[in-house]
N, C-alpha and C positions, 0 to 999 in steps of 0.2 A: 332521491334520498329516500321522498315522502313515501315512495310505495316500501322501503327502506323497513321504514317506520312500522309503518303499518302490514306488512308480515309480521316482524320483530311484534307487536302487539296482540296481535290474533295469535300465534301462537305461545306469547305468553296465556292468552284469555284460554285460550286449551290446556293449557299444561294445567293452568288454575279450576277451570273445569274438570280436568281430569281425574287431580287431585283431590277434589269435593267428593267423585265416585270414590277414590281409592285409598284410602284414608293410610297412612304408612308411608307411600309409597312415593320417591320422588321419581319423574319419567326427566328422562330426556336421547342421547344415543349414545355411540361409539363413535369416537375421534379418535385420532393421530398425529403429532405435530409435524407442524405443516411446517416446511422449509423453501422458503421463497428465495431461488439467486436471484439477482436482479442486472440488469444491461451494464454492464461500467460504463459504456462509451455510447457517444451513436455515432453506430454503424449500422453494414451489412450483417445481415445472420446466412452464413457460407454453409455452413453441414444442423443436422440436429442426430445425432448418431444414434441416436437410444427411442424408441417408439413410445409414447404413450401410454401406460398402461404398465411395460417394463420392467422388471428392476433393477438396481443402482447400486452399484460401489461405493463409497469415499475414495473420492478421488478421478474416478470414469469421468473419463468428459462427456456432457451433454450437450454441450452448446459448442461454434466459434463461429466465430464473427471474424469477416476480411482484416487479417491481419502483412496483407503486404508492407502499406503506410508503415507500422510502427516497425518494421523487422530496416525499414529501410533508415528509422529514426535511429533504431538500436546501432548499427552497424557504425552512424555517423558519429553518434556518442565516444563508440568502443576505438574509432581512429583517435578522436582527442582524447582519450584515457590517454591510448599509449604514446602520443604525443610530450602528452605532461610526464611521462615515466619516461619517457628516454632524455627529456630537457632536466630533468629532476637525478639522471645519468650521468649528464656531462658537468651540471653543476657538484658534485661531489666528487667527481676525477679529476674533474681541473684539465687545465689544460694537456694537450699531446705533447709524446719528444721534440715529437717534428717541430709543433711550434713555438715552444724552449728555444729548441735547436737555430730557424731561421730569426728569435729575438737578441741571442745572443753575436750572430752573424750581424746585425743591424747595430748591435750595440759598440763591435769591434769595427764597424767602417764608419760609425760617424765619431771611436775615437781617432781615428786614422784623419780623417779629413780634420776636425779638431786639432790637432798634433800638426798637418801642414798648415792649418790656417793662422795658429800662433806662431811659426816659424815664420811665414810671409810677416805678420804683424810685424816683432820682431826688427827685422830685417829692413822690413820699411823705417819702423820708428828712428833706427840709425841712419837709412841714407835722409832722411829730413829734420835729422839732427847737422849731418856734412852738409846738407841745404841741395842734397843730388834728387832729392822730391820735391812733391807740393804735398800740401797742409791736405788735399784732398781725396791723395792715392791713401795717406794716413787715413784717412777720415771712412774710407772704404775697407782700406784690409783692419781695422777694429771692428766694423760694421759685419764684415765675413765673418772677425772670429769668435765676435758676442754670436751672431746665429748660428755657426753651427758649433757652437758650448750648449746651448738651448737643444737643439737634433740633439745631442749626445745623451744630457739630461733628459730628455723625451724617451729614447731608447730604452735607458737603463731605466724608466719607472716604468713601462711597457714590458720589460724583464722582471720586475721588481713584480709586478702581478700575477704575472704566467707561473713566476715559481712560489708563489705566498697562496696559491689555493682561494677556491670562492670563499668569498663573507658569508657572515652568519645568516647576513640577512636578503643575500639571494636566495642563500638552503631553505631559508624557511615559506621564499615568496612559490620555490621550488614548491615544498611539498602542498603547501597551502593548494595548489592551481592541482597536481595532482589526487588532495583529497574530496576537490571539487566538482573534479572530472569523474570517479568512484562515484562519489553522491549521483550524480546525475547521469550517472551508468545503473546507478540500483535505482533510479525509481524508472527512469525508462524500460530496462527490463521487465519491471512492472507494471507499472502499462499492456505488454505485450500480452505478458502473463497473464493477464485479467481476459483479454481476449480471448481467452480459450477456458467457459465453464466449464466448473467441472462438481461432483455433486461431493459435498462435505461431512451428511451421514450416508448408515449404508438405508435402504427405503423403497418404495417403488415410485417409478415416473409417475407423476400423477395430472400432471394438466401441462399441455407447450400451449401458450396461449401466442407465439407469433410465428410463423413460415418461413421456410427456408428463401434466401431472396428480397425478404423485408427489411427493412434498414428502422429497425428494433428506436426508441427513442431512452438516450439513459435511465435509469432507474425504474426501469418498468420490469416486473417477474417476465423472465424466461424460459424462463424453469422451476416447475413450483413438484416440492418432494415426500411426500408424506415419510417418516422415522418408519425406521423398521418396527419390530420390536411390538410390546401386547397393546392393543389400545385402550384405552382409558373411558372410561363413560362420564361424560360431562351430560348433568342432570339438574333441576334447578331443585335445592334443597325449601319445600313450603314452612313458613316462618315457626309453628310450632316447635318442630326440632331445631331450628337453628341453636340452640342455646346448650342443646345435650352433646352437641359433636364438635371435636378437635381434630389435627391432625390429625394424623397417624393412627387412624379405630378402622377398624375390618369391617366390613361391612359386604353385603350380602346384595348380590350384583344378578338378575335376570336379563338374559337378552333374547329377544324374539325370531324364535324359532330355532333353537337354544332348552330341550327339556332338562340340562343339569344348571346348578346356578353355580357361581366361581364368589368367592372368598375373594375383596377386592380393598385395597389400604385407601382410603381417604386423603391423598397428598397436598387440595387447597381449598379452602372454600372465602369466597369472597365475603369481604369485609360488612359493604353495603347491597339492598339487593338491586335484582338486575331492576327493579320497577320502583320507582318508589314517589310513590303521591304525597298529599300536601301531611303533612307530621300532627295535624290534628286528626286522629284517628282511635275511631272505636276500639273495643276486641273483636271484633268481626270480619272490622277489615284491615287490621292489624295481622289478621291466618291467609291472611289472602299474598303476603308479599314471599318473591321468592325468592330464592340466594344459592347463586350458579357456582357449584361444587365439580371435583371433577374426582374420580375414583379408581387410581389405577389396577390395571387388572393384573394376574399371573400371566408366569412366562407361557402356562398350559392355555394364553387366551390368545395369542402373538399371530395365530392363522384366522381371528373371527376379521371380518371385511369392515371395516369403514361406515358411515352413516347407519347401521343398524339399529331401531331403538331397544333402547335400555332402560330397566329399569331396578330403583336400588331400595334395600327395606331400612327403612328405617329404625333406629332401635327401640 
């Protein structure tokens, strides 16, 4: 960190010195937007299909992580989704015709048994009245009748349940389970897709910090792309010219090694100086303040390389 600060201040002092010798010029270099593609997981890098320095198109694969485990997870969640979907269809469709027929048969059998036990109860009751059977025999006949009546009622209720369809609460539960499975499938599929890193913009693949076979830590840059199109001149504006500049102004940009100048557009300028000393400054010290700014070059400059020194002529 200290080394970076030292380099920054050294560069700033050089800019100040150069600006004193080149009045009316803002110094800097040509830059492009850096699109950093971070690793979405702590995983092993298995493929880098594009070499550093090659052009890439939006959507082109620039890095591939090991996805075997995640594919298995997606397959598992797909099975759970299909299970929830089948359960909802079962709840909505209700009982099958075979189940209803079996329930009807059970009701008919229970009715026959109940009628038989009722007739046996009445016959036993007459025998007891004529003193031809004991009270214990009547008690057993009564219990058998009541038991068979209860079985008939149970069979009838089961038939009613099958023919009435599913309860609205069961339908809501089945729908909620299907929605939860669908959401989980979306999440796991997104995790699987994130293991394939694709370029989000056209440009040049500038840097590949990791190598195939390495386990990349999550959120670490795995591919850095310089956006396509014309570069911008990132320059330091001397303080005396700051008040004269505003966004949208046209400024002339000279690039080292290019004889012709380009007409660029001032697209951004900092509100605060790049290096702010104490507020008690005299006029001479204030003139040393520098404001970082970006001047976008026209389309005709899109082939210029990044990092080349550039100068912007002040108005």
